[in-house]
N, C-alpha and C positions, 0 to 999 in steps of 0.2 A: 420461504427459508430465508433469503436475504433481506427481505423488507424492512427486517426492524431497523438492519446496519443503513439499509439505500435510508428511512427517513432519518437517523442521527445523521448521516454525513449532510443529507440535504438543511436541516435545520441551521449549520454552522457554513453552511453556502453564505459569502456574502462579499463578490467582489467590492473592491475598493483599491485605493491609486491614496498608496502608504507616503510617498513621496516623488519629486520630480522620476527618482528614479529606482521603485517599487512600487509593485502591484502586489494585494492578497487576496485569496478565498475565491479566485473564479476557478477552483476543482478544494473536494474534497475529499478525506477517507474516513470510516470505521473500522475498526479494526475488533472480532469479537475473540477473547481469552479465554484459553480452555477452563478459567473460574466463574467463567458467565460476565464477565465487563466489558464493556465495553468502551472504546477510547477514540476519541477523534480528531483531526486536525486539517490544515489548509496549506494550502500552497503560496511560499512565500516566491517573485517571481523579480530581480533587478536585473537595470541594467550588465552590469558586468560578470552575470552568471555565476553567484555567489547564492542564489536561491535554495530552495531546494522543494521536492514535492511533497502533498498531502498525504501521503503514503508515513514520508521518513515523520514530518508530525506527528501525527497517530503513532505511529512506532515508537517517539522520545516521549509522547508522553505513557504509554505502557510502561518503557523502560522506568522513569520517574517513579512512576506506582509501585514497582519490585515485580513486578512480573516480564515473562518473554513469548512463553508458548500462544503462537495465532493458530485461531480453530476455521474463523473463516476472514476475509478484507474482502472491500470495494472501496471505489471511489468515483465519484459521479462528478461530470461540470457543471457551468450553470446553465446551459441549454436540459440538466436530467439525462445526459446519457453515459452510460457507463464505460469506466475508462481500461483497461486490462494497466499495472504497472507497468512502465519505462525498464530497459535492462537494468539502468542502476538501485530503481525499488525492490526487482525481484531480488537482487545480487545479495543486496541490506537485510532484507526479511528473513532470507532464505540463513543469514549468517549469525541472525542476532539469539537464535534457540535450533539445535540439532533438527525439535519436531518442525519444523515451521515449513518444511520441504513438501510437508503432507497437507499443510493449509488449502480450505481450499477460495480459490480466488473468483469471483467474480467481473469473467469476460465480455460479457452483454448480458441483457434483459433476461433471456434464458437459458442462459450455461456459464455452469461452475467448474473449475478443473483444479490439482490438486497442482499448486509449486511448483513442481518437479514436471512437471506439461511445459511448466514454460522457462526451463532451465534444462533440455534435453541433456544436452551438450556439459554440464556439472564440472570443473575444473577440477573438483574435490574427488572424485572419481577416477581421474586420470593418472592419478598417482596408482590407484589400484588397478588399474585394467585398461589398453588400450585401445581405443574409438578406432571402429571397422571406417574405412572412408570409403 
């Protein structure tokens, strides 16, 4: 189900030092779009926190190519561990296309969940209903 995405993400993993203040490639992500294209990206980590996650890089490649609707997404680190997206990436991906809330996200080797399950108290819904406490 996610084997091709894992393979594509693994292919672009390339941990390396870019400069005294930056490293890249210790995490890679792959995105499958509705049209069937796969986009990949790697993280860039900087000393002053101006870097970004692999999911952001893959999404930027997707947007550059003119697409926005994600069907599946995976991130993997240099040890081969599947990583669920951080909160910033969850929110970012959800805002790129209204349908992305339904994208399947691999959170470990055996489980994928819709992005909406990773954003259970979505701020966009709060304007329509008040959440139970």
